[in-house]
C-alpha positions in Angstrom: 114.3 83.1 89.4 117.7 81.8 90.3 118.6 80.1 93.6 121.2 82.5 95.1 122.9 79.7 97.0 123.7 77.5 94.0 123.4 80.0 91.1 121.2 77.6 89.2 117.8 78.4 87.7 114.6 76.5 88.4 114.1 73.0 86.9 111.6 73.0 84.0 108.0 72.1 85.1 108.7 73.2 88.7 106.6 76.0 90.0 108.4 78.6 92.0 107.2 80.0 95.4 107.6 83.6 95.9 110.4 84.4 98.4 109.4 85.8 101.8 110.3 89.4 102.2 113.7 89.2 104.0 113.7 92.9 104.5 110.7 92.9 106.8 112.8 94.3 109.7 113.7 97.4 107.7 111.8 100.3 109.2 109.4 102.6 107.4 110.4 106.3 107.3 108.2 109.3 107.8 109.5 112.8 106.8 109.4 115.3 109.7 110.5 118.7 108.6 114.1 118.3 107.5 114.5 115.1 109.4 112.7 111.8 109.7 111.1 109.3 112.0 111.9 105.6 111.3 109.6 102.9 112.6 110.0 99.2 112.8 107.2 97.0 111.5 106.3 95.9 115.1 105.8 99.5 116.2 103.5 100.1 113.2 101.6 97.0 113.9 101.1 98.0 117.6 100.0 101.5 116.7 97.5 100.4 114.0 94.3 102.4 114.3 95.7 104.4 117.2 98.0 107.4 117.7 101.8 107.1 118.2 102.7 110.1 120.3 106.3 111.5 120.6 106.9 113.9 123.4 109.9 115.5 125.1 110.5 114.5 128.7 113.2 115.7 131.1 114.8 113.3 133.5 117.3 114.0 136.3 120.8 113.0 135.3 122.9 110.4 137.0 124.3 112.8 139.7 123.5 111.9 143.3 122.9 115.6 144.3 120.4 118.2 143.1 123.0 120.1 141.0 122.8 117.6 138.1 121.5 118.9 134.8 118.2 117.6 133.4 118.5 115.3 130.4 116.0 115.7 127.6 114.7 112.4 126.1 112.0 111.5 123.7 109.1 109.4 125.0 107.0 107.3 122.6 103.5 106.2 123.6 100.6 104.6 121.8 97.3 106.2 122.7 93.7 105.6 121.5 93.0 109.3 121.4 94.8 112.6 121.9 93.4 115.0 124.4 94.6 118.3 122.9 95.7 118.0 119.2 96.8 121.7 119.2 99.9 120.7 121.2 101.1 118.4 118.4 102.0 118.3 114.8 99.8 115.5 113.3 100.8 113.2 110.5 98.1 110.8 109.4 99.3 107.6 107.7 97.2 104.7 106.3 97.7 102.6 109.4 98.0 105.1 112.3 98.4 108.7 113.3 101.8 110.1 114.3 101.5 113.0 116.8 104.7 114.8 117.5 105.0 117.5 120.2 106.1 120.9 118.9 109.4 120.7 120.9 110.3 117.3 119.3 109.3 118.5 115.9 111.6 121.6 116.2 114.5 119.5 117.4 114.2 117.0 114.5 113.7 119.8 111.9 116.4 122.1 113.2 119.0 119.3 113.6 118.0 117.5 110.4 118.0 114.4 112.6 116.4 111.0 112.4 114.6 109.2 115.3 114.5 105.5 115.2 111.6 103.8 117.2 111.8 100.1 117.7 
C-alpha cells in the first residue's frame, strides 16, 4: 500500500495498518419506487432496532394572514413501534425498519426524487 502523501511504498519489514474508512460520512441509499432515500450513518445508528418513519406534514407558510398557502414538508421520526402499519410502505433493513407514508412514497416515486436525511 502506498502513502498517498509521499507516493512511497512501505518500508520492508514494517507492518501496515489498515486505513480508517474516510468515506464514513457517505450516506446509505434505499430505493423507494423510482426514487431513493439517503441516510447518514448517524441516522442509521440512531434508528438501530427501531422504525424510522417518514410522513408528510403541512405547515402554514410565512404569510402573516390566513390567506397563505400550506407548505408540505416531510417529517422524519424514530419510533419504537408503528401503531397502524397499513398506513405505510414498510422496508425492513438489517439494522432498522423504514416506514414511509403512502403520500411520501407517491411523491418520491412519481417525481423520481431523492430524500436526504441527516
